[in-house]
C-alpha positions as CSV (number, residue, x, y, z in Angstrom):
1,M,64.4,51.9,108.0
2,P,66.0,48.8,106.9
3,R,64.9,45.7,105.1
4,T,64.8,43.0,107.9
5,I,64.4,39.3,108.1
6,L,63.3,37.7,111.4
7,T,63.6,34.0,112.0
8,Y,61.7,32.1,114.6
9,H,61.8,28.4,115.8
10,P,58.1,27.9,116.8
11,A,59.2,24.6,118.8
12,R,61.5,26.7,121.0
13,M,59.3,26.6,124.5
14,E,61.8,27.1,127.3
15,S,59.0,28.8,129.1
16,L,55.7,30.2,128.6
17,T,57.2,33.8,128.4
18,R,57.9,36.0,125.6
19,A,61.6,35.4,125.8
20,G,61.5,31.8,126.3
21,C,58.7,30.8,123.6
22,D,58.8,31.8,120.1
23,L,55.2,31.3,119.6
24,L,54.5,34.1,122.3
25,A,57.5,36.2,120.9
26,L,55.8,36.0,117.5
27,E,52.3,37.3,118.6
28,A,53.9,40.1,120.5
29,D,56.1,41.1,117.7
30,L,53.4,41.0,115.2
31,A,51.5,43.4,117.4
32,L,54.4,45.8,117.7
33,L,55.0,45.8,114.0
34,A,51.3,46.4,113.1
35,A,51.0,49.2,115.8
36,R,54.1,51.1,114.3
37,G,52.8,50.6,110.6
38,I,55.7,48.8,109.5
39,P,55.0,46.7,106.4
40,V,55.5,42.8,107.0
41,V,55.9,41.1,103.5
42,S,56.9,37.8,101.9
43,L,60.5,36.9,101.4
44,G,59.8,37.7,97.7
45,D,58.8,41.3,98.4
46,I,61.5,41.8,100.8
47,L,64.1,40.8,98.3
48,S,62.5,42.7,95.4
49,P,64.5,46.0,94.1
50,D,61.5,48.0,94.6
51,C,61.4,47.4,98.3
52,E,62.9,50.2,100.4
53,H,61.9,49.0,103.9
54,G,59.9,46.4,105.8
55,V,60.1,43.2,107.8
56,A,60.0,39.6,106.3
57,I,59.3,36.5,108.6
58,T,60.7,32.8,108.4
59,F,60.3,29.8,110.5
60,D,63.0,27.1,110.7
61,D,62.8,23.3,111.1
62,G,59.3,22.5,110.2
63,A,57.7,21.4,113.4
64,R,54.0,20.7,113.7
65,M,53.3,23.9,116.0
66,D,54.1,25.9,112.6
67,A,50.5,25.1,111.7
68,E,49.0,22.9,114.2
69,S,47.5,23.9,117.7
70,Y,48.4,21.2,120.1
71,V,48.8,20.1,123.8
72,H,52.3,20.5,125.1
73,P,53.3,17.9,127.6
74,R,54.4,20.7,130.1
75,H,52.8,23.9,129.0
76,G,49.4,22.6,127.9
77,A,47.3,23.9,125.0
78,L,49.0,26.2,122.7
79,P,48.0,27.9,119.4
80,S,49.8,27.3,116.1
81,A,51.8,30.0,114.6
82,L,49.4,29.7,111.7
83,D,46.6,30.6,114.1
84,I,48.6,33.7,115.1
85,L,49.3,34.8,111.6
86,R,45.5,34.5,111.0
87,R,44.9,37.0,113.9
88,F,46.9,39.6,112.2
89,G,45.7,39.0,108.6
90,Q,43.6,42.1,108.5
91,R,46.3,44.5,110.2
92,L,49.0,43.2,108.3
93,P,47.7,42.5,104.9
94,R,50.8,41.5,103.0
95,L,52.0,39.0,105.6
96,K,53.3,35.8,104.3
97,V,55.9,33.5,106.2
98,A,58.5,31.1,104.7
99,S,58.5,27.9,106.8
100,F,61.8,26.0,106.1
101,V,61.2,22.5,106.6
102,I,63.4,19.4,107.1
103,A,62.5,17.1,104.1
104,S,63.8,13.6,104.9
105,P,60.9,11.5,106.5
106,A,63.3,9.3,108.1
107,A,65.5,12.2,109.3
108,R,62.3,13.7,110.9
109,M,61.2,10.5,112.6
110,G,64.8,10.1,114.1
111,I,64.8,13.6,115.5
112,Q,61.4,13.6,116.9
113,A,62.1,10.1,118.6
114,T,64.6,11.9,120.7
115,L,62.2,14.6,121.6
116,T,59.0,12.9,122.2
117,A,59.2,13.2,126.1
118,E,59.8,16.8,125.9
119,Y,57.1,17.8,123.0
120,G,54.8,14.6,122.6
121,P,54.5,12.6,119.6
122,E,54.9,13.7,115.9
123,L,56.7,16.8,116.4
124,L,57.9,16.9,112.8
125,H,55.3,15.2,110.7
126,Q,54.6,16.5,107.5
127,R,50.6,16.3,107.3
128,W,50.3,20.1,107.8
129,W,52.4,21.3,104.7
130,G,49.7,21.2,102.2
131,D,47.1,23.2,104.3
132,A,49.9,25.7,105.4
133,Q,50.7,26.0,101.8
134,H,47.4,26.5,100.8
135,S,46.4,29.1,103.6
136,G,48.1,32.2,101.7
137,L,49.9,33.1,104.9
138,M,52.7,30.4,104.7
139,Q,55.0,28.9,102.0
140,I,57.0,25.6,102.5
141,E,60.5,26.1,101.7
142,N,63.7,24.1,101.8
143,H,65.8,23.5,105.0
144,S,67.7,20.7,103.6
145,W,67.3,16.9,103.5
146,D,68.4,15.9,106.9
147,H,69.8,19.0,108.6
148,N,73.2,17.0,108.9
149,H,71.4,16.7,112.5
150,P,73.7,15.2,115.4
151,V,71.1,12.9,116.7
152,L,70.7,10.9,113.4
153,A,72.9,7.7,113.2
154,R,74.0,8.5,109.6
155,S,73.7,11.8,107.5
156,V,74.5,12.4,103.8
157,Q,77.8,13.7,104.9
158,R,80.7,11.7,103.5
159,D,82.5,10.9,106.8
160,N,79.2,11.0,108.8
161,V,80.4,14.3,110.6
162,R,77.2,15.6,111.8
163,G,75.9,18.6,113.9
164,R,77.3,21.2,111.4
165,F,76.3,22.3,107.8
166,D,79.7,23.8,106.8
167,V,80.9,20.2,106.2
168,I,78.8,19.7,103.2
169,E,81.7,20.2,100.8
170,T,81.1,18.1,97.8
171,E,78.5,17.9,94.9
172,A,77.2,14.8,95.8
173,E,76.6,16.0,99.3
174,A,75.0,19.2,98.3
175,E,72.8,17.2,95.8
176,A,71.5,14.9,98.3
177,E,70.9,17.8,101.0
178,I,69.6,20.5,98.8
179,A,68.4,19.3,95.4
180,R,66.7,16.1,96.9
181,A,65.0,18.0,99.6
182,S,63.5,20.3,96.9
183,D,62.4,17.5,94.8
184,Y,60.7,15.8,97.8
185,I,59.0,19.0,98.9
186,A,57.6,19.7,95.5
187,A,56.4,16.3,95.2
188,Q,54.5,16.7,98.4
189,T,53.1,20.3,98.3
190,G,52.7,20.6,94.5
191,M,55.1,23.7,94.8
192,R,58.8,23.8,94.3
193,P,60.8,25.5,97.2
194,V,62.4,28.9,95.7
195,Y,64.4,29.6,98.9
196,F,66.9,27.7,101.0
197,A,68.0,28.3,104.6
198,Y,71.2,27.0,105.6
199,P,70.8,24.3,108.6
200,F,72.5,25.9,111.8
201,G,72.9,29.4,109.7
202,Q,76.1,27.6,108.5
203,T,77.7,27.7,104.9
204,N,81.0,27.6,103.4
205,D,82.6,28.8,100.0
206,F,81.7,25.7,98.2
207,L,77.9,26.0,98.7
208,A,77.7,29.9,98.8
209,T,80.1,30.7,96.0
210,D,80.1,27.5,93.6
211,Y,77.4,25.1,94.1
212,L,74.3,27.1,94.6
213,P,75.2,30.0,92.2
214,R,75.9,27.1,89.4
215,R,73.0,25.0,90.5
216,G,70.5,27.1,92.3
217,A,68.2,28.2,89.4
218,A,68.2,24.7,87.7
219,I,66.8,23.2,90.8
220,G,64.4,25.9,91.3
221,L,66.2,28.1,94.0
222,R,66.4,31.9,94.0
223,A,68.2,32.6,97.2
224,A,69.7,31.0,100.3
225,F,69.7,32.6,104.0
226,T,72.2,32.3,106.7
227,T,71.6,33.6,110.4
228,D,74.2,36.4,110.1
229,P,72.4,38.9,112.4
230,R,72.2,42.2,110.3
231,P,69.8,43.9,108.0
232,L,69.9,43.4,104.1
233,N,72.2,45.3,102.0
234,D,71.8,45.9,98.4
235,D,75.1,44.4,97.5
236,D,74.5,41.2,99.4
237,S,75.1,37.8,97.6
238,R,71.6,36.3,96.8
239,W,73.3,33.1,98.3
240,L,74.3,34.6,101.7
241,L,71.3,36.6,102.9
242,P,71.3,37.5,106.6
243,R,68.6,36.9,109.2
244,Y,68.1,37.8,112.7
245,V,67.0,34.9,115.2
246,C,64.3,35.4,117.8
247,G,65.9,34.7,121.4
248,R,69.5,35.1,120.3
249,D,69.0,38.6,118.6
250,W,66.1,40.2,120.4
251,C,63.7,39.1,123.3
252,D,61.5,42.1,123.8
253,D,59.9,45.3,122.1
254,L,62.9,47.4,122.8
255,G,65.3,44.9,121.3
256,L,63.0,44.4,118.1
257,E,62.7,48.2,117.7
258,R,66.5,48.2,117.7
259,L,66.8,45.9,114.9
260,I,64.1,47.3,112.6
261,T,65.7,50.9,112.8
262,A,69.3,49.8,112.7
263,P,71.3,51.7,110.0
């Protein structure tokens, strides 16, 4: 069995089905993993040289449903991802999820303003970060300062080219997107991020082979994650680690079993 990292976006709610809602997919997937006796472990454990097999789980973007139950404007009352994790605490005793959050308050406010009609207010507030961090089931990690998100009027990218992360190509941009985000998250949670997830899963040679290998340790980072859909390999660069994305790479039991048993 390979070492596999699964990625969910708890705000994805296209329909209240397993294929269309990452919260429902998470619950079904944890049930399958527990029934199969497959270890579900933290990122630190899955990256350990002693780890031979298992699954780690990450969340991207840091929406409120990572840790807060709430009433969706169309779908009604829904549990949080953290509620779901708590249900599996005894069956999966090593379970701990990394939630990669967007750090900038202004960016989060700008993004959520465009999504209020769909999701209701305060989609990306940060009040849940501390409680999640102290739950023992979730760790808050770095998903950049502003995600270089396309709905923002201005990002840190030098030419204001938004909607991609592989255009972050200078020292100043990388410091603003990555180092600044880690500083802010550490100040808010009391714990410095140790992992970074590239927005959109995108990187470039400057970030992955220059900036992060050179600056990562100094700003507290140990590894960075793409969304390259494959298992972990022993010879992977720690700044180019792969993850599968729910809904894109699997959407049912059969799809998940194929991933976690892939050679």
